[in-house]
PyMOL CGO cylinders between C-alpha atoms (Angstrom):
from pymol import cmd
from pymol.cgo import CYLINDER

trace = [
    CYLINDER, 4.15, -23.76, 15.66, 2.82, -20.84, 13.63, 0.3, 1, 1, 1, 1, 1, 1,
    CYLINDER, 2.82, -20.84, 13.63, 5.04, -18.34, 11.92, 0.3, 1, 1, 1, 1, 1, 1,
    CYLINDER, 5.04, -18.34, 11.92, 4.61, -14.60, 11.83, 0.3, 1, 1, 1, 1, 1, 1,
    CYLINDER, 4.61, -14.60, 11.83, 3.74, -13.43, 8.34, 0.3, 1, 1, 1, 1, 1, 1,
    CYLINDER, 3.74, -13.43, 8.34, 5.45, -10.25, 7.15, 0.3, 1, 1, 1, 1, 1, 1,
    CYLINDER, 5.45, -10.25, 7.15, 3.28, -7.21, 6.50, 0.3, 1, 1, 1, 1, 1, 1,
    CYLINDER, 3.28, -7.21, 6.50, 3.63, -5.63, 3.06, 0.3, 1, 1, 1, 1, 1, 1,
    CYLINDER, 3.63, -5.63, 3.06, 2.24, -2.13, 2.46, 0.3, 1, 1, 1, 1, 1, 1,
    CYLINDER, 2.24, -2.13, 2.46, 1.04, -1.65, -1.12, 0.3, 1, 1, 1, 1, 1, 1,
    CYLINDER, 1.04, -1.65, -1.12, 1.57, 1.60, -3.01, 0.3, 1, 1, 1, 1, 1, 1,
    CYLINDER, 1.57, 1.60, -3.01, 0.75, 2.31, -6.65, 0.3, 1, 1, 1, 1, 1, 1,
    CYLINDER, 0.75, 2.31, -6.65, -0.35, 5.04, -9.04, 0.3, 1, 1, 1, 1, 1, 1,
    CYLINDER, -0.35, 5.04, -9.04, -4.00, 4.44, -8.21, 0.3, 1, 1, 1, 1, 1, 1,
    CYLINDER, -4.00, 4.44, -8.21, -6.72, 5.28, -10.70, 0.3, 1, 1, 1, 1, 1, 1,
    CYLINDER, -6.72, 5.28, -10.70, -8.95, 8.24, -9.81, 0.3, 1, 1, 1, 1, 1, 1,
    CYLINDER, -8.95, 8.24, -9.81, -11.86, 5.88, -10.42, 0.3, 1, 1, 1, 1, 1, 1,
    CYLINDER, -11.86, 5.88, -10.42, -12.46, 4.25, -7.04, 0.3, 1, 1, 1, 1, 1, 1,
    CYLINDER, -12.46, 4.25, -7.04, -13.72, 0.96, -8.51, 0.3, 1, 1, 1, 1, 1, 1,
    CYLINDER, -13.72, 0.96, -8.51, -10.77, 0.58, -10.90, 0.3, 1, 1, 1, 1, 1, 1,
    CYLINDER, -10.77, 0.58, -10.90, -8.33, 1.39, -8.09, 0.3, 1, 1, 1, 1, 1, 1,
    CYLINDER, -8.33, 1.39, -8.09, -9.94, -1.17, -5.79, 0.3, 1, 1, 1, 1, 1, 1,
    CYLINDER, -9.94, -1.17, -5.79, -9.89, -3.85, -8.48, 0.3, 1, 1, 1, 1, 1, 1,
    CYLINDER, -9.89, -3.85, -8.48, -6.21, -3.24, -9.15, 0.3, 1, 1, 1, 1, 1, 1,
    CYLINDER, -6.21, -3.24, -9.15, -5.48, -3.19, -5.40, 0.3, 1, 1, 1, 1, 1, 1,
    CYLINDER, -5.48, -3.19, -5.40, -7.22, -6.55, -4.89, 0.3, 1, 1, 1, 1, 1, 1,
    CYLINDER, -7.22, -6.55, -4.89, -5.05, -8.09, -7.63, 0.3, 1, 1, 1, 1, 1, 1,
    CYLINDER, -5.05, -8.09, -7.63, -1.84, -6.85, -6.02, 0.3, 1, 1, 1, 1, 1, 1,
    CYLINDER, -1.84, -6.85, -6.02, -3.00, -7.95, -2.56, 0.3, 1, 1, 1, 1, 1, 1,
    CYLINDER, -3.00, -7.95, -2.56, -3.97, -11.40, -3.82, 0.3, 1, 1, 1, 1, 1, 1,
    CYLINDER, -3.97, -11.40, -3.82, -0.49, -11.94, -5.26, 0.3, 1, 1, 1, 1, 1, 1,
    CYLINDER, -0.49, -11.94, -5.26, 1.08, -10.85, -1.97, 0.3, 1, 1, 1, 1, 1, 1,
    CYLINDER, 1.08, -10.85, -1.97, -1.23, -13.06, 0.10, 0.3, 1, 1, 1, 1, 1, 1,
    CYLINDER, -1.23, -13.06, 0.10, -0.54, -16.02, -2.20, 0.3, 1, 1, 1, 1, 1, 1,
    CYLINDER, -0.54, -16.02, -2.20, 3.18, -15.49, -1.52, 0.3, 1, 1, 1, 1, 1, 1,
    CYLINDER, 3.18, -15.49, -1.52, 2.87, -15.45, 2.27, 0.3, 1, 1, 1, 1, 1, 1,
    CYLINDER, 2.87, -15.45, 2.27, 2.59, -11.73, 3.02, 0.3, 1, 1, 1, 1, 1, 1,
    CYLINDER, 2.59, -11.73, 3.02, -0.12, -9.83, 4.86, 0.3, 1, 1, 1, 1, 1, 1,
    CYLINDER, -0.12, -9.83, 4.86, -1.07, -7.10, 2.36, 0.3, 1, 1, 1, 1, 1, 1,
    CYLINDER, -1.07, -7.10, 2.36, -1.80, -3.66, 3.78, 0.3, 1, 1, 1, 1, 1, 1,
    CYLINDER, -1.80, -3.66, 3.78, -3.48, -1.50, 1.19, 0.3, 1, 1, 1, 1, 1, 1,
    CYLINDER, -3.48, -1.50, 1.19, -4.90, 1.96, 1.97, 0.3, 1, 1, 1, 1, 1, 1,
    CYLINDER, -4.90, 1.96, 1.97, -7.12, 1.92, -1.13, 0.3, 1, 1, 1, 1, 1, 1,
    CYLINDER, -7.12, 1.92, -1.13, -8.99, -1.05, 0.32, 0.3, 1, 1, 1, 1, 1, 1,
    CYLINDER, -8.99, -1.05, 0.32, -8.60, -0.22, 4.01, 0.3, 1, 1, 1, 1, 1, 1,
    CYLINDER, -8.60, -0.22, 4.01, -10.15, 3.24, 3.77, 0.3, 1, 1, 1, 1, 1, 1,
    CYLINDER, -10.15, 3.24, 3.77, -12.58, 2.74, 0.89, 0.3, 1, 1, 1, 1, 1, 1,
    CYLINDER, -12.58, 2.74, 0.89, -15.78, 4.65, 1.58, 0.3, 1, 1, 1, 1, 1, 1,
    CYLINDER, -15.78, 4.65, 1.58, -14.72, 5.81, 5.05, 0.3, 1, 1, 1, 1, 1, 1,
    CYLINDER, -14.72, 5.81, 5.05, -13.63, 9.37, 4.35, 0.3, 1, 1, 1, 1, 1, 1,
    CYLINDER, -13.63, 9.37, 4.35, -15.80, 11.82, 2.43, 0.3, 1, 1, 1, 1, 1, 1,
    CYLINDER, -15.80, 11.82, 2.43, -14.99, 14.92, 0.43, 0.3, 1, 1, 1, 1, 1, 1,
    CYLINDER, -14.99, 14.92, 0.43, -17.37, 16.90, 2.68, 0.3, 1, 1, 1, 1, 1, 1,
    CYLINDER, -17.37, 16.90, 2.68, -15.05, 16.46, 5.65, 0.3, 1, 1, 1, 1, 1, 1,
    CYLINDER, -15.05, 16.46, 5.65, -12.30, 19.10, 5.30, 0.3, 1, 1, 1, 1, 1, 1,
    CYLINDER, -12.30, 19.10, 5.30, -9.96, 17.20, 7.61, 0.3, 1, 1, 1, 1, 1, 1,
    CYLINDER, -9.96, 17.20, 7.61, -10.55, 13.82, 5.96, 0.3, 1, 1, 1, 1, 1, 1,
    CYLINDER, -10.55, 13.82, 5.96, -7.57, 13.90, 3.59, 0.3, 1, 1, 1, 1, 1, 1,
    CYLINDER, -7.57, 13.90, 3.59, -5.13, 14.85, 6.35, 0.3, 1, 1, 1, 1, 1, 1,
    CYLINDER, -5.13, 14.85, 6.35, -6.54, 12.23, 8.71, 0.3, 1, 1, 1, 1, 1, 1,
    CYLINDER, -6.54, 12.23, 8.71, -6.40, 9.53, 6.06, 0.3, 1, 1, 1, 1, 1, 1,
    CYLINDER, -6.40, 9.53, 6.06, -2.76, 10.39, 5.22, 0.3, 1, 1, 1, 1, 1, 1,
    CYLINDER, -2.76, 10.39, 5.22, -1.86, 10.14, 8.93, 0.3, 1, 1, 1, 1, 1, 1,
    CYLINDER, -1.86, 10.14, 8.93, -3.50, 6.74, 9.17, 0.3, 1, 1, 1, 1, 1, 1,
    CYLINDER, -3.50, 6.74, 9.17, -1.81, 5.54, 5.99, 0.3, 1, 1, 1, 1, 1, 1,
    CYLINDER, -1.81, 5.54, 5.99, 1.58, 6.62, 7.33, 0.3, 1, 1, 1, 1, 1, 1,
    CYLINDER, 1.58, 6.62, 7.33, 0.91, 4.77, 10.59, 0.3, 1, 1, 1, 1, 1, 1,
    CYLINDER, 0.91, 4.77, 10.59, 0.08, 1.58, 8.68, 0.3, 1, 1, 1, 1, 1, 1,
    CYLINDER, 0.08, 1.58, 8.68, 3.15, 2.00, 6.49, 0.3, 1, 1, 1, 1, 1, 1,
    CYLINDER, 3.15, 2.00, 6.49, 5.45, 2.36, 9.49, 0.3, 1, 1, 1, 1, 1, 1,
    CYLINDER, 5.45, 2.36, 9.49, 4.03, -0.88, 10.98, 0.3, 1, 1, 1, 1, 1, 1,
    CYLINDER, 4.03, -0.88, 10.98, 4.84, -2.86, 7.83, 0.3, 1, 1, 1, 1, 1, 1,
    CYLINDER, 4.84, -2.86, 7.83, 8.07, -4.74, 7.12, 0.3, 1, 1, 1, 1, 1, 1,
    CYLINDER, 8.07, -4.74, 7.12, 7.99, -4.07, 3.37, 0.3, 1, 1, 1, 1, 1, 1,
    CYLINDER, 7.99, -4.07, 3.37, 6.84, -1.31, 1.07, 0.3, 1, 1, 1, 1, 1, 1,
    CYLINDER, 6.84, -1.31, 1.07, 5.82, -2.89, -2.23, 0.3, 1, 1, 1, 1, 1, 1,
    CYLINDER, 5.82, -2.89, -2.23, 5.86, -0.44, -5.13, 0.3, 1, 1, 1, 1, 1, 1,
    CYLINDER, 5.86, -0.44, -5.13, 3.42, -1.66, -7.79, 0.3, 1, 1, 1, 1, 1, 1,
    CYLINDER, 3.42, -1.66, -7.79, 3.09, -0.68, -11.43, 0.3, 1, 1, 1, 1, 1, 1,
    CYLINDER, 3.09, -0.68, -11.43, 5.35, 1.12, -13.88, 0.3, 1, 1, 1, 1, 1, 1,
    CYLINDER, 5.35, 1.12, -13.88, 4.64, 4.73, -12.89, 0.3, 1, 1, 1, 1, 1, 1,
    CYLINDER, 4.64, 4.73, -12.89, 5.74, 6.64, -9.76, 0.3, 1, 1, 1, 1, 1, 1,
    CYLINDER, 5.74, 6.64, -9.76, 3.51, 9.42, -8.40, 0.3, 1, 1, 1, 1, 1, 1,
    CYLINDER, 3.51, 9.42, -8.40, 4.29, 12.05, -5.77, 0.3, 1, 1, 1, 1, 1, 1,
    CYLINDER, 4.29, 12.05, -5.77, 2.28, 10.07, -3.19, 0.3, 1, 1, 1, 1, 1, 1,
    CYLINDER, 2.28, 10.07, -3.19, 4.37, 7.01, -3.98, 0.3, 1, 1, 1, 1, 1, 1,
    CYLINDER, 4.37, 7.01, -3.98, 7.57, 9.03, -3.61, 0.3, 1, 1, 1, 1, 1, 1,
    CYLINDER, 7.57, 9.03, -3.61, 6.32, 10.14, -0.19, 0.3, 1, 1, 1, 1, 1, 1,
    CYLINDER, 6.32, 10.14, -0.19, 5.65, 6.50, 0.76, 0.3, 1, 1, 1, 1, 1, 1,
    CYLINDER, 5.65, 6.50, 0.76, 9.16, 5.53, -0.36, 0.3, 1, 1, 1, 1, 1, 1,
    CYLINDER, 9.16, 5.53, -0.36, 10.72, 8.36, 1.68, 0.3, 1, 1, 1, 1, 1, 1,
    CYLINDER, 10.72, 8.36, 1.68, 8.77, 7.38, 4.80, 0.3, 1, 1, 1, 1, 1, 1,
    CYLINDER, 8.77, 7.38, 4.80, 9.67, 3.71, 4.33, 0.3, 1, 1, 1, 1, 1, 1,
    CYLINDER, 9.67, 3.71, 4.33, 13.37, 4.44, 3.94, 0.3, 1, 1, 1, 1, 1, 1,
    CYLINDER, 13.37, 4.44, 3.94, 13.38, 6.64, 7.06, 0.3, 1, 1, 1, 1, 1, 1,
    CYLINDER, 13.38, 6.64, 7.06, 11.61, 3.86, 8.96, 0.3, 1, 1, 1, 1, 1, 1,
    CYLINDER, 11.61, 3.86, 8.96, 14.19, 1.36, 7.63, 0.3, 1, 1, 1, 1, 1, 1,
    CYLINDER, 14.19, 1.36, 7.63, 11.61, -0.75, 5.81, 0.3, 1, 1, 1, 1, 1, 1,
    CYLINDER, 11.61, -0.75, 5.81, 12.50, -2.93, 2.87, 0.3, 1, 1, 1, 1, 1, 1,
    CYLINDER, 12.50, -2.93, 2.87, 11.41, -1.17, -0.32, 0.3, 1, 1, 1, 1, 1, 1,
    CYLINDER, 11.41, -1.17, -0.32, 10.78, -3.53, -3.21, 0.3, 1, 1, 1, 1, 1, 1,
    CYLINDER, 10.78, -3.53, -3.21, 8.49, -4.17, -6.15, 0.3, 1, 1, 1, 1, 1, 1,
    CYLINDER, 8.49, -4.17, -6.15, 6.10, -6.97, -7.03, 0.3, 1, 1, 1, 1, 1, 1,
    CYLINDER, 6.10, -6.97, -7.03, 8.86, -8.38, -9.20, 0.3, 1, 1, 1, 1, 1, 1,
    CYLINDER, 8.86, -8.38, -9.20, 11.22, -8.32, -6.21, 0.3, 1, 1, 1, 1, 1, 1,
    CYLINDER, 11.22, -8.32, -6.21, 8.67, -10.15, -4.06, 0.3, 1, 1, 1, 1, 1, 1,
    CYLINDER, 8.67, -10.15, -4.06, 7.40, -12.74, -6.52, 0.3, 1, 1, 1, 1, 1, 1,
    CYLINDER, 7.40, -12.74, -6.52, 9.02, -12.46, -9.93, 0.3, 1, 1, 1, 1, 1, 1,
    CYLINDER, 9.02, -12.46, -9.93, 5.56, -11.18, -10.98, 0.3, 1, 1, 1, 1, 1, 1,
    CYLINDER, 5.56, -11.18, -10.98, 5.15, -8.26, -13.38, 0.3, 1, 1, 1, 1, 1, 1,
]
cmd.load_cgo(trace, "trace")
């Protein structure tokens, strides 16, 4: 009998450098996967899909990110800094009655 793995949406103060942000995101996602969670990370999910040339891209990406967040069971806040985007994620998660935690709360990892 297989069990259903909980989905964990990853939020962090992502670097403006796409490659640094993706590297950091992979590390967080690996820890979550190793601990039995399905990591959902917008930095990795939407990498290279939306371009600056598309004026509606940012809005569309935010809508998709919110949809993914609402489908998760957990919001995992990563890192030591909280940005406005992260505050928005936390607000959405609380309204959707998701569990808001940190990597330390999930794994004891810091």
